[in-house]
C-alpha positions in Angstrom: -20.1 76.4 0.4 -19.1 76.6 -3.4 -15.4 77.3 -4.1 -14.5 80.7 -5.3 -12.8 81.0 -8.6 -10.1 83.6 -9.6 -12.0 86.3 -11.3 -9.0 89.2 -11.3 -6.2 90.0 -9.4 -8.1 91.3 -6.2 -5.9 89.8 -2.8 -7.9 86.8 -1.5 -7.1 83.1 -0.7 -9.0 80.4 -2.5 -10.0 77.6 -0.1 -10.4 74.1 -1.9 -10.6 72.1 1.0 -8.5 68.8 1.7 -8.2 66.0 -0.9 -7.8 62.4 0.6 -5.1 61.0 -1.2 -4.6 58.3 1.8 -7.3 55.6 0.8 -6.6 52.3 -0.9 -8.9 49.9 -2.5 -9.7 47.5 0.0 -9.8 43.8 -1.7 -12.9 42.0 -0.6 -12.4 39.1 1.7 -14.1 35.9 0.1 -16.3 33.6 2.2 -14.1 30.7 3.6 -15.4 27.5 2.0 -13.9 24.4 2.5 -13.2 22.0 -0.3 -14.9 19.2 1.6 -18.3 20.7 2.2 -21.0 17.8 2.8 -24.4 18.4 2.1 -26.5 16.6 4.9 -30.1 16.1 5.3 -31.4 16.0 8.7 -34.3 15.8 11.0 -34.3 18.7 13.4 -35.9 20.3 16.3 -36.2 23.6 14.6 -34.5 25.9 11.7 -35.3 27.0 8.2 -36.0 24.5 5.6 -33.6 26.0 3.0 -30.1 25.0 2.7 -27.9 26.5 5.3 -24.0 26.8 5.6 -23.2 26.1 9.2 -20.3 24.9 11.1 -19.2 24.6 14.8 -21.8 25.7 17.6 -23.9 27.7 14.8 -25.1 24.2 14.3 -26.8 23.8 17.6 -27.7 27.3 17.6 -29.6 27.3 14.7 -31.1 23.7 14.5 -31.3 23.2 18.5 -29.2 21.3 20.7 -31.8 18.5 21.0 -31.5 17.7 17.2 -28.1 16.2 17.8 -29.1 14.2 20.9 -29.4 10.6 19.6 -32.0 9.6 22.2 -34.5 12.2 20.8 -36.7 12.0 17.9 -34.4 13.8 15.5 -31.8 11.6 15.8 -31.0 9.2 13.2 -27.8 7.7 11.1 -27.7 11.1 9.4 -27.3 12.9 12.6 -24.3 10.6 13.3 -22.8 11.8 10.3 -23.4 15.3 10.8 -22.1 15.4 14.7 -19.0 13.7 13.3 -18.2 15.7 10.6 -18.9 18.9 12.7 -16.5 17.3 15.4 -13.5 17.8 13.0 -14.4 21.6 12.7 -15.6 21.1 9.0 -18.7 23.5 7.8 -21.9 21.5 6.9 -24.5 22.5 4.1 -27.5 21.4 6.2 -30.9 20.6 4.8 -33.9 20.3 7.1 -36.3 17.7 6.0 -39.8 18.4 6.9 -42.4 15.5 7.3 -45.5 15.7 5.0 -47.7 15.5 7.9 -46.0 18.3 10.2 -47.9 21.6 10.7 -46.9 24.9 9.7 -45.0 27.2 12.0 -46.5 27.8 15.2 -48.5 31.2 15.3 -50.4 33.6 17.7 -52.9 36.0 16.6 -53.8 38.9 19.2 -57.3 40.1 19.1 -59.2 42.8 21.0 -62.5 42.3 22.0 -64.6 45.8 22.0 -67.8 46.4 23.8 -69.5 49.7 23.5 -70.8 50.5 27.0 -71.6 53.0 29.8 -68.7 53.3 31.9 -69.3 54.1 35.7 -67.3 56.9 36.8 -65.3 57.0 40.1 -63.9 59.4 42.5 -60.3 60.1 42.4 -57.5 60.7 44.8 -55.2 63.7 44.3 -52.6 61.4 42.1 -55.5 60.4 39.9 -56.1 56.8 41.3 -59.6 55.6 42.1 -60.9 56.6 45.8 -61.6 53.3 47.7 -63.9 52.8 50.7 -62.9 50.8 53.7 -63.8 47.6 52.1 -61.6 48.2 49.3 -64.3 49.0 46.7 -64.1 51.8 44.3 -66.3 54.7 45.2 -68.6 55.7 42.1 -69.7 59.2 41.5 -73.3 60.2 42.0 -75.5 62.6 40.4 -74.3 64.7 37.3 -71.2 62.6 35.7 -72.0 59.2 37.2 -71.5 57.6 33.9 -70.0 58.2 30.4 -70.1 56.4 27.2 -66.8 54.5 26.6 -65.9 50.9 26.0 -65.2 47.7 27.7 -62.1 45.6 26.1 -60.8 42.2 26.3 -57.5 40.9 24.9 -58.1 37.3 23.5 -55.1 35.0 22.1 -56.0 32.9 19.1 -53.7 31.4 16.2 -53.7 31.8 12.4 -56.3 29.3 10.6 -54.2 27.3 8.3 -57.2 24.9 7.3 -58.1 26.7 4.3 -54.8 27.0 2.4 -51.7 25.4 4.1 -49.3 27.6 2.2 -50.9 30.9 3.4 -53.9 30.3 5.6 -55.4 33.5 6.7 -52.1 35.1 7.7 -52.8 39.0 7.7 -56.6 38.3 6.5 -58.3 37.9 9.6 -61.5 40.0 9.8 -63.5 41.8 12.0 -66.0 39.3 13.7 -68.7 39.3 16.4 -67.0 39.1 19.9 -68.6 37.2 23.0 -69.1 40.3 25.3 -72.8 42.0 25.7 -74.7 44.3 27.6 -78.5 43.9 26.9 -78.8 43.7 23.2 -75.4 45.2 22.6 -72.7 42.7 21.5 -69.2 43.2 21.1 -66.8 43.2 17.9 -63.3 41.5 17.9 -60.9 42.9 15.9 -57.5 41.5 14.6 -54.3 43.3 16.2 -51.5 41.4 15.2 -50.3 38.1 13.7 -47.0 36.5 14.7 -45.2 33.5 13.5 -42.2 31.9 14.4 -39.5 31.2 12.1 -39.9 27.3 11.5 -42.1 24.5 11.7 -41.8 22.2 14.7 -43.3 21.6 18.1 -40.5 23.7 19.6 -42.6 27.1 18.2 -45.1 26.4 21.0 -42.3 27.3 23.6 -41.8 30.6 21.9 -43.9 33.6 23.3 -44.2 37.3 24.1 -44.7 39.6 27.0 -46.4 42.6 25.7 -47.2 45.4 28.1 -47.7 49.3 28.7 -45.1 50.3 30.9 -45.7 53.5 33.0 -43.4 56.2 34.6 -44.1 54.4 38.0 -42.9 50.9 36.5 -39.6 49.4 37.8 -38.2 50.1 34.4 -39.9 53.5 33.6 -41.8 54.2 30.5 -39.8 56.0 27.9 -40.9 59.6 28.1 -39.4 60.6 24.7 -42.2 58.8 23.3 -44.9 60.6 24.9 -43.0 64.0 24.9 -41.7 64.2 21.4 -43.3 61.7 19.3 -46.9 61.6 20.6 -47.3 58.1 20.8 -47.6 55.6 23.8 -44.2 54.0 24.6 -45.4 50.2 24.6 -42.8 47.4 25.6 -42.3 43.7 24.0 -40.1 41.0 25.3 -39.4 37.7 23.5 -39.7 34.7 25.8 -38.6 30.8 25.5 -39.0 27.6 27.5 -37.5 24.2 27.1 -40.9 22.6 27.5 -44.6 23.3 28.0 -44.3 22.5 31.8 -41.3 24.9 32.5 -41.2 28.5 33.0 -39.7 30.7 30.1 -37.0 33.0 30.1 -36.2 36.1 28.2 -34.4 36.1 24.9 -31.9 39.0 24.5 -32.1 40.9 21.3 -29.2 41.1 18.9 -28.2 44.1 20.9 -28.3 42.5 24.1 -31.4 44.3 25.3 -34.2 42.5 27.3 -36.9 44.4 25.7 -38.0 46.7 22.9 -39.8 49.8 23.2 -42.3 50.5 20.4 -45.5 52.3 18.9 -48.3 50.5 16.9 -48.2 53.7 14.8 -46.6 52.9 11.7 -43.5 54.3 10.2 -42.8 56.5 13.3 -39.5 58.1 14.1 -38.4 58.7 17.6 -37.5 62.7 17.2 -35.0 62.7 20.5 -33.0 59.9 19.1 -33.8 59.9 15.2 -34.6 56.1 15.3 -37.4 54.0 13.9 -39.9 52.9 16.8 -42.8 51.1 14.7 -43.1 47.6 15.8 -43.8 47.0 12.2 -40.2 48.0 11.3 -38.1 47.2 14.4 -39.5 43.7 16.2 -38.1 41.0 13.8 -35.0 42.9 13.2 -34.2 43.3 16.8 -33.7 39.5 17.1 -32.9 38.3 13.8 -30.0 38.6 11.5 -30.1 37.0 8.1 -27.9 37.1 5.0 -25.0 39.1 6.3 -22.5 40.1 4.0 -19.5 39.0 6.3 -20.9 35.4 5.7 -21.8 34.6 9.2 -24.4 32.1 9.9 -27.9 33.4 9.8 -29.5 33.9 13.3 -33.0 33.5 13.5 -35.2 35.2 16.1 -38.0 33.6 18.3 -40.2 34.9 15.6 -39.6 35.3 12.2 -42.8 36.9 10.8 -45.2 39.8 12.1 -48.3 41.3 10.7 -50.2 44.2 12.2 -53.8 45.0 11.3 -52.8 48.9 11.1 -56.4 50.0 9.9 -57.9 48.2 12.8 -55.7 49.8 15.1 -56.0 53.3 13.9 -59.9 52.8 13.9 -59.9 51.7 17.5 -57.1 54.4 18.6 -59.4 57.0 17.2 -62.5 55.4 18.7 -61.0 55.4 22.2 -59.4 58.7 22.2 -62.9 60.3 20.9 -64.3 58.5 24.1 -61.9 59.8 26.4 -61.2 63.3 25.2 -64.2 64.9 27.1 -63.1 63.5 30.3 -59.3 64.2 30.3 -57.9 65.6 33.4 -54.8 67.0 34.7 -53.3 63.4 35.0 -53.9 62.6 31.4 -51.4 62.6 28.6 -53.9 64.3 26.4 -54.1 67.9 25.6 -56.3 68.0 22.7 -53.6 68.5 20.4 -53.5 67.2 16.8 -52.4 63.6 16.3 -52.1 62.9 20.0 -54.6 59.9 19.6 -51.9 57.6 19.2 -51.1 58.4 23.2 -54.0 56.2 24.0 -52.7 53.1 25.8 -55.3 50.3 24.7 -53.1 47.6 26.1 -53.8 48.3 29.8 -56.1 51.4 29.7 -53.6 54.0 32.0 -51.8 56.8 31.0 -48.3 56.9 31.2 -48.3 58.2 34.9 -50.4 55.1 35.6 -53.7 56.8 36.1 -56.8 55.0 34.9 -58.9 56.2 31.8 -62.2 57.4 32.5 -64.0 55.8 29.3 -62.1 52.4 28.9 -62.3 49.5 30.9 -60.3 46.3 30.5 -62.0 42.9 31.0 -59.7 40.3 32.6 -62.3 37.9 34.2 -63.5 35.9 31.1 -62.2 32.6 30.9 -60.9 33.5 27.4 -59.2 36.9 28.4 -55.6 37.2 28.0 -53.9 39.4 30.5 -51.1 41.6 29.0 -48.3 42.6 31.6 -44.7 42.2 32.2 -44.6 39.0 33.9 -47.4 37.0 31.5 -46.4 35.2 28.4 -48.4 34.8 25.5 -47.4 31.6 23.8 -47.6 30.6 20.2 -49.3 27.5 19.6 -50.1 25.0 16.6 -46.7 23.8 15.9 -46.1 19.9 15.2 -42.9 17.8 14.3 -44.8 15.3 12.1 -44.4 11.7 11.9 -40.6 11.1 12.0 -38.8 7.9 11.2 -36.2 6.5 8.9 -38.5 5.2 6.3 -40.2 8.5 5.8 -36.8 10.2 6.2 -35.4 8.0 3.3 -38.6 8.9 1.2 -38.0 12.8 2.1 -34.5 12.8 0.9 -35.2 10.7 -2.0 -37.6 13.2 -3.3 -35.4 16.2 -2.6 -32.1 14.8 -4.4 -34.3 15.3 -7.7 -33.2 19.0 -7.3 -29.7 18.3 -8.7 -31.3 16.7 -11.7 -33.2 19.9 -12.5 -31.2 22.4 -14.6 -33.7 25.0 -13.8 -33.2 24.9 -10.0 -31.0 27.2 -8.1 -28.8 24.5 -6.6 -27.0 24.4 -10.1 -25.3 27.6 -8.9 -22.0 26.3 -7.1 -21.7 30.0 -5.7 -24.8 29.9 -3.7 -24.7 26.1 -3.2 -21.1 25.3 -2.7 -21.5 21.6 -1.4 -19.0 19.0 -2.8 -20.0 15.9 -1.5 -22.8 13.5 -0.4 -21.9 10.8 2.2 -24.4 7.9 2.2 -25.0 7.3 5.8 -27.0 4.3 5.7 -30.1 5.1 2.9 -32.1 2.4 1.7 -31.5 1.3 -2.1 -34.0 3.5 -3.7 -32.5 6.6 -2.1 -29.1 5.5 -2.9 -30.2 5.7 -6.4 -31.8 9.1 -6.0 -28.6 10.3 -4.3 -26.5 9.7 -7.5 -28.5 12.7 -9.0 -26.2 14.8 -7.0 -23.4 14.6 -9.5 -26.0 14.5 -12.6 -25.3 18.3 -13.6 -22.7 20.1 -11.7 -19.2 18.6 -12.1 -18.0 19.9 -8.6 -19.8 17.4 -6.8 -19.0 13.8 -5.4 -20.9 10.9 -4.0 -19.9 8.3 -1.5 -22.5 5.3 -1.5 -22.7 2.7 1.1 -23.6 -0.7 0.5 -25.4 -0.8 3.9 -28.8 0.5 4.9 -29.8 1.1 8.4 -33.4 -0.3 7.4 -31.8 -3.7 6.4 -29.8 -6.3 8.4 -26.1 -6.5 8.2 -24.8 -7.8 4.7 -22.8 -11.0 4.2 -19.6 -10.8 1.8 -21.4 -12.1 -1.0 -24.3 -9.3 -0.4 -21.6 -6.7 -0.2 -20.2 -7.6 -3.6 -23.8 -7.9 -5.2 -24.7 -4.3 -3.9 -21.7 -3.0 -5.3 -23.0 -4.2 -8.8 -26.2 -2.5 -8.4 -24.5 0.9 -7.0 -21.9 1.1 -9.7 -24.6 0.8 -12.3 -26.6 3.8 -10.6 -23.5 6.0 -10.9 -22.3 5.0 -14.5 -25.5 6.8 -15.6 -23.7 9.8 -14.9 -20.5 10.2 -16.9 -18.0 12.7 -16.2 -18.0 14.1 -19.6 -19.9 13.5 -22.9 -17.7 15.7 -24.8 -14.7 14.1 -24.2 -16.2 10.7 -23.5 -15.1 10.3 -20.0 -16.9 7.6 -17.7 -18.2 8.5 -14.3 -15.2 9.6 -12.1 -17.1 11.3 -9.2 -18.6 8.6 -7.4 -17.4 5.8 -4.8 -18.8 2.8 -3.2 -18.0 2.1 0.3 -18.5 -1.5 1.9 -18.8 -2.4 5.2 -20.5 -1.4 8.5 -20.1 -1.9 12.3 -20.5 -0.4 15.7 -19.5 3.6 16.2 -17.4 3.2 19.4 -19.0 5.5 21.8 -21.9 6.3 19.8 -25.5 6.6 21.5 -26.8 5.2 18.5 -29.4 2.5 19.1 -30.5 1.8 15.5 -33.0 2.8 13.2 -36.7 3.4 14.3 -37.6 0.9 11.9 -35.3 -1.9 12.8 -33.1 -3.4 15.4 -30.0 -2.9 13.9 -27.7 -0.5 15.5 -25.0 -0.7 12.9 -23.6 2.2 10.8 -21.8 2.2 7.6 -18.2 2.9 7.4 -18.8 6.1 5.1 -18.9 7.7 8.4 -15.3 6.9 9.1 -14.3 8.2 6.0 -16.4 11.4 6.1 -14.6 11.9 9.6 -11.1 11.7 7.9 -12.2 13.5 4.9 -13.4 16.2 7.4 -9.9 16.2 9.0 -8.0 16.3 5.9 -10.2 18.4 3.6 -12.4 20.5 5.8 -10.4 23.3 6.7 -12.3 26.8 6.3 -9.2 28.2 4.5 -9.9 25.9 1.7 -6.6 23.9 2.1 -5.7 20.1 2.8 -4.1 19.9 6.1 -0.5 18.2 6.1 -0.5 15.4 8.4 -4.2 14.4 8.4 -4.0 12.5 5.1 -5.7 9.1 5.1 -4.4 7.1 1.8 -1.8 5.4 3.7 -1.0 4.2 7.1 -1.6 5.0 10.0 -4.4 7.6 8.5 -6.1 4.6 6.6 -6.4 2.6 9.7 -10.2 2.5 11.0 -10.3 4.0 14.2 -14.1 4.7 15.0 -15.7 1.5 14.5 -15.6 -1.8 15.9 -17.4 -5.1 14.8 -17.2 -4.6 11.3 -19.0 -7.1 9.4 -16.6 -8.2 6.8 -12.8 -7.8 7.0 -11.6 -10.7 4.8 -12.1 -10.9 1.0 -10.7 -13.9 -1.2 -8.2 -13.0 -3.9 -10.9 -14.0 -6.6 -13.7 -11.7 -4.8 -11.3 -8.7 -4.6 -10.7 -8.9 -8.1 -14.2 -8.9 -8.9 -15.2 -6.4 -6.3 -12.5 -3.9 -7.9 -14.0 -4.4 -11.3 -17.3 -3.3 -9.8 -16.0 -0.4 -8.0 -15.5 -1.3 -4.4 -12.7 -1.9 -2.1 -13.4 -3.7 1.1 -11.6 -3.0 4.4 -8.9 -5.7 5.2 -7.2 -6.4 8.7 -3.9 -4.0 9.2 -2.9 -5.7 12.5 -4.7 -8.4 14.5 -6.9 -6.0 16.2 -7.2 -3.4 13.5 -8.3 -2.8 10.0 -7.8 -0.2 7.2 -9.0 1.0 3.9 -6.3 -0.6 1.2 -7.4 1.7 -1.2 -10.0 4.4 -1.8 -11.0 3.7 -5.6 -13.8 5.6 -7.5 -15.9 3.8 -10.0 -13.4 4.7 -12.7 -12.7 1.7 -14.6 -9.2 2.3 -16.1 -6.7 1.3 -13.5 -3.9 3.2 -15.3 -5.7 6.2 -14.9 -5.1 8.9 -12.2 -9.2 9.2 -11.9 -9.8 6.3 -10.1 -8.3 7.8 -7.0 -10.8 9.6 -4.6 -8.1 12.1 -3.5 -7.5 13.1 -7.3 -11.2 13.0 -7.9 -12.0 15.2 -5.0 -9.4 17.7 -6.3 -10.9 17.8 -9.7 -14.3 19.0 -8.1 -12.6 21.9 -6.5 -10.6 22.8 -9.5 -14.0 23.0 -11.2 -15.2 25.6 -8.4 -11.9 27.6 -9.0 -12.2 27.5 -12.9 -15.9 28.9 -12.5 -14.8 31.4 -10.2 -12.1 32.8 -12.5 -14.9 33.4 -15.0 -16.7 35.3 -12.6 -13.7 37.2 -11.5 -12.8 38.4 -15.0 -16.4 38.7 -16.5 -17.2 41.8 -18.2 -13.4 43.0 -18.3 -13.4 45.7 -21.0 -9.9 46.9 -20.3 -7.3 44.4 -21.1 -6.0 43.0 -24.4 -6.1 39.3 -25.0 -2.5 38.8 -23.9 -3.4 40.8 -20.5 -6.4 38.9 -19.9 -4.4 35.4 -20.7 -1.6 36.2 -18.2 -3.9 37.5 -15.6 -6.3 34.7 -15.6 -3.3 32.3 -15.6 -1.7 34.5 -12.7 -5.1 34.0 -10.7 -5.6 30.5 -11.0 -2.0 30.0 -10.1 -2.5 32.1 -6.8 -5.8 30.0 -6.0 -4.4 26.6 -6.3 -0.7 27.4 -4.7 -0.6 25.0 -1.5 -4.4 23.9 -1.2 -3.7 20.3 -2.3 -1.0 19.4 0.3 1.6 19.6 -2.4 0.2 16.4 -4.1 -0.2 17.7 -7.6 1.3 20.3 -10.0 -1.1 22.5 -11.6 -0.7 24.6 -14.8 -3.4 26.9 -16.0 -3.4 27.6 -19.8 -5.8 30.3 -21.0 -6.1 31.1 -24.6 -7.8 33.1 -26.9 -7.7 31.8 -30.3 -9.9 30.3 -32.9 -13.7 30.7 -32.2 -13.0 32.9 -29.0 -10.9 35.1 -31.0 -13.7 35.6 -33.7 -16.3 36.0 -31.1 -14.3 38.7 -29.3 -16.1 38.0 -25.7 -15.0 34.5 -24.7 -11.8 32.7 -23.6 -10.6 29.3 -22.9 -9.1 27.9 -19.6 -7.4 24.4 -19.2 -6.2 23.6 -16.1 -3.6 21.0 -16.5 -3.2 18.8 -13.2 -0.1 16.4 -13.0 -1.3 13.6 -10.5 0.1 10.5 -9.2 -1.3 7.3 -9.9 -2.8 5.4 -6.8 -0.5 2.2 -5.6 -2.3 -0.8 -4.6 -0.4 -3.9 -5.9 2.8 -5.2 -4.6 4.7 -7.9 -6.2 6.8 -9.8 -3.3 9.7 -12.0 -4.0 12.0 -13.3 -1.3 15.5 -14.1 -2.4 17.8 -16.6 -0.6 21.6 -16.2 -0.6 24.7 -18.1 0.7 26.2 -16.2 3.8 29.3 -16.3 2.5 28.0 -14.0 -0.6 27.1 -11.2 1.8 29.2 -8.1 1.6 29.7 -5.6 4.2 28.1 -3.0 2.0 24.9 -5.1 0.9 22.8 -5.2 3.6 22.8 -4.8 7.6 22.3 -7.6 9.8 18.9 -8.8 11.5 
């Protein structure tokens, strides 16, 4: 009602309603991203081939628990890395690798084979069921009305044909073809009804299925009568089923709501008038089981099926045909009354009314060898999915090819918001792949690469080979300087020597060699995950590993080299590598974690300092996003607010290691343009301490004073 206004002095109350002054602006909660966010490429049992941010149990939920069983085909050195990092509660950016010879995702196509035929009519009981004789045979009607024109139909299960075009195949493009039923010279036509595809490639997809059926009011879970009474559509039902292997029975998969099934109609764009809900399978089926790209930042949930296509024109044609044949024969048990639009009440799945009374003009053929039976206890399985050929050599080639995206300025991975990964740990790739991995730091300033000298495809290295490999790896990394503008050489790279046996691991070695060793990068990745991998973006005090005991190696034994002569140490240090050393008689440690930056007087030769720089790049970029488009601030206000925002973002996130001072300016060219500003973040960092000068001084006992030392 429009609020009245005061016209004159006539007595009345002007009702203006309530004004809500209790609301506040809710600050959006940012998605929690750890500073240490490794990108890990994996073979997996299932899951998307896009890069996904996952952690904890989401890793196995999305990619399949068998993916992380090292005894299964998908397990390799990268699997060990992923499991090790995930065990520390550190989120991971996972990139699933697809073998070149893997088939597209498993599919199913459901056809209805339709044969025009003369249908024998049978006597009926008082409940509409067919009358049978003493032998159990249906009793045919004699004389007038003994037959009627109708259809014999058969459900047939097939797959999408990918042979013509592997990108699309004939998905959604199947045409009506000749069927294999016949009566005399009349042959059937086979109508495509529905295409379904599982969300991702892999043999696992062959173990995803559906149960599609037509419940009635007599079913153990009765049909939804709202559909027939209010919506004039038949209430079909569908459930999803999964099994662990082809020789096992399947179990129902709960929808996102927890429901075991979904009631639906094939009629497009239908709303249940009683509940005001969408009920068309085209609108509801995939969404019922799948949840993607949620604003809350939770991991994506992929259902048993990721795509559905219904051949709506075919279905509408068939429904009209079947209804027209049945309409002259309707009886008191029928759902039909002759009302306009009621043809969608026709049950072309099983050929009975909602009260379980058989139609007079429609018969279902379930006896042919290719006939599919649709019922609440019969599963139709997808097929055609394969894993492709998986071994470490092919895996390395896939990773090599993939890493090129980080050198491509037009690729979306250049957006550090949608691709927030910060580090790539080399878990034992061959030399050609190590070179490609260096592209990870080629364009973005918020990324770091830790290369191992070891390859799981090669024998364990000697001391001399470790040193030689470091030379090659440093040369690769130095192709990507930190700053052309400032003339700063490569900083965001580290070379980690050494390999050994991962204690308690089921890793049995590469599929292409007999070597069961793994690189020590996995040890460091575990330590970094524990220290820098919290989802709140803060380094965890007490988990530092730049000094003992954190620097001691705890996950590995049988390490290949633990002694490096002094002259070799000097050379290796210059080549960007620091070998592990004995810490105690039965333990070894990392004496330093050095980047490939050459200047020993600089703070940039520390892994920890370099990782902090990477995250500060993310914070600086976020500051631009946070204030971009601001038109309500003066330059002075912008400077103050940007500095305050950055200060708040860096507070307490680096375990109190650094002093960080943001300095925002709007001067010179920025002032002339009027739309830009400059943010400089000054970071005061400690130098890494690696060298001790040791001297032992001797004195006479008589020179000892009571205050100069203590007895020992």
